[in-house]
N, C-alpha and C positions, 0 to 999 in steps of 0.2 A: 565076499568071496567065501569059499568053503571047500575043503577037500581038494585044494589046488585048482578049483574051477574059477573062472573070471565071470562075474555077473555083467552081462552086456549093458544093463542099465547104468551100472557104475562107470563103465567106460564112456558111455554117452554123456553122463553128467560131467565127467572130467573134461571131455571135449568142449562141452558148452561153457564150462567155467573158464577154460583157456581162451575160447573165442571172446568171451565177455572181457577178459583182461586185455586182449589185443585191441578190442574196440575202445575200451576206456583209455588205453595208451594213445591210440590214434586220435581220439577226441581231445586229449590233453595237448597234443602237438598241433592240432588243426588250426588253432588260432594263430600260431607262429608261422605256419606255412602260408596262410592267407594274408597275414599282415606284413610279413617280412621281419627284418631285424628290429628288436625292441630295446636293446641295451643303449643307454644314453651316455653314462660316464661312471667312473668309479675311482676310489683311492684306497690305499692300504696304509695303515700305520700300526706300530707295535710298541709294546712296553714290557720290560722285564718284570716278572712277578717275584720269583725267587729262584736261585740256582740257575738251571738252564730252561726254566719255564717262562714262556712269554704269552702275552695276550695280544692277538691280532684284532684290530678293528677294521672291518670292511664296510665302507660306505658306498652305496651304489644308487643309480637312478635308472628306471625302466619306463617304457610306455605303460600307462595305467590301464587303459581299456583294451584288454586282449581277451579274445574268446577262448579262455581256458580256465578250468577249475582252479588252477594254481593261483591265479590272481584275483579270485573272487574275494569279496570282503563284506563288511557290515554297513557300508554306505547305502543310501536310499537307491542308488542306481545299480547296486549289486556288486560294485567294485570296492577296492580297498580304500580305507580312510586312515587318518593318523591314529596310531595305536594298534591297528590290525597287524597280524603276523601272516606273512605269505612266503611260500617256497619259490625262490627264483629259479626259473628254468628258461629254455629256449630251444632253438632247432638242434643245438648240441648242449647237453646238460652242463651247466656251469660247475666248475670244481675248484677247490682251493688246494694247491699242492704245496706242502711245507718244505720241499726241497731235499728231504731225507728219505725218499722213497715211500712216503705216506701222503695220503690226500683225503679230502672230505668232500662229499657230494651233497649231503643233506643240508643245504644252506637256507635257513629260515630267517628272514629279516623282519625287524619291527619297523613299520612304516612311520617315518618322522615328519614327512611333508608331502603334500600332493598339490597338483594343479588340475582342476577339472577342465579349465579352458584350454590349457596347453597340453593336456593329456599326458602327464608324467607323475611318477611317484618316486620318492626317495626313502631309503631305509638303511639300517645298519645292523651289523651282527658282530658280536665278540666271540672269538675262538681261542681257547687255551690250547697250548701245545708245548710238550717237553722234548727238547733235543737231547741227544746222547752226549753232546759236548758243546762248549760255547761257540765253536765255529766248525766248519767242515775241513779239518786238517789244515788250518792256517788260512783258509779263504772263507768268505761269508757263506752262510746258507742263503739260497735263492728261493724265496717263497713267491708263489704266483697265483693269480686268479684268472682263469681262462674260461672261454665259452663261445657261443655263437648265437645270435649275430648282432653286429653293430646296427644302430638305428638306420632304417632303410632310406631316410630322407637326408642323410649326411652328405656333404659335398665330397668328402674323402673316405674311401674304403667303406661305403655303405654295404650292408648285408655280408660282411666278412667277419671272421673270428676276431676276438680281442684277447689281449694278454697284458695284465698288469703285474709288475715285478717289484719286490722290495728285497733288500739284503739285510741279513741279521748276523751280526758279529758281536757277541756279548763281551768280548775282550776289548772292544772299542767304544761301545755305547750301551747304555741301559734303556734307551728309548729312541725311537725314530723321530726325525723332524716332522712337523705337521704344517701343511699348507691349507688354508681355508679360503677357497675361492670358487666362484661359480664356473661351471664348465664352458659357458658361452658368455663372452663379454662384448657388448655393443658399444662402439665409440662414435662420438659425433665427428663429422667431417672436419671440424675446426675446433681447437681448444678454446674454452671460455677465458682462460688465463692468458693475458697479453704477454706475460713474461715467458710463457711456454706455448709457442704457436702450434706445435705438433700435439695431436691428441695423445693422451697417455692414461694408463691405469696402474694401480698398485696391486702387489701380490702379498697379502699378509702371511707371514710365516714365523714360526718359533723354533728354536733349537733348545730342547729341554736341558741338555747338559752344558749349555752356554758356548758351544763351539761356533765358529764362524759359518755363516750360510752364504751361499752365492747362487746366482741365477745364470743359467746358460740356455740359450736357444739353439737347438740342434736342427740340422737340415732334415728334409723329408726322408732321406734314405735311412736316417738313424731313428726316426720316430714312426716308421711304418706308414709314412704319408698321412698320419693322423692329424697333423697340424700343417696348415698351409698359410704362408704369408705372401701378400702381394708386394714384392720388392720394389715395384715402381711407386708405391704409395708410402714407403718408409724412407725418410731421409737419413735418420740415424736411430740406432737402438742401443743406447749405452747399457752395458752390463756391469753391475757393481754389487757389493755386498748388500744384504737387506738392511733397511733403515729402521731405526728405533721409532717409537711412537712420536717422540719429540721431533725427530728429523722429518717424519712424514708430515707432521703438522706444518713444519717449515716449508716443505716442498709444495704444500697445498696453499701457501700464502696466508696461513693462519698464525704465523709468528712474526714478531717485529724484526728479528735478525736470524740469519741462517748460518749455523756453524758447519754445514755440509754442502757439498755440491750435488744438486738433485739431478 
């Protein structure tokens, strides 16, 4: 420009640059639009660092082979392998909302596991955040991880948005409970243990502050129909506090005596 005049070539260059940006964005989303939902599962845990500062740990799993530059990696097939860093995205951009009117969208995970055969990858990300107070005027802060879309081959709510929520109240706890469990558990039709005719599985969990942990199965209306149980196949589902390692060994038939009821 010069003397208030606009150079036409400059305008054309701006238009071309804008068009290229739009094409790049469309290309990034194309893989998700053609493949459908890619989000497999996720979980959030947190730990107090100091004062009102906490570190959130986000662990997620997505489809691995998606035709978008976001999921490209250093593996021989061009996709991510363990140790790569990828930006998680989808048909709606995933975001982490801290519950205090602040959020984060640039979510870059480090890949921790992959399966080429089953076409998934797992990764995690640590996020530090400082709250203005230990809780939200006497109630917990509600932090959430949202996005779209859930894996397109799921039996329940495929290709729909997801929402994971955790509560943070630093006057009650300094760290959240942690559950280490696969998102999909396959059971045999009959238990191999003659003393336990119904198939069963265990959910390993810890409470860092030593408080009691309990398990509750909620109905479909309260979990967004994300979990479905065939009630005709379940005779009984006892709910009790989580067992210690010794008690779990007992329930597995690995101990000579059992001090607990499994």
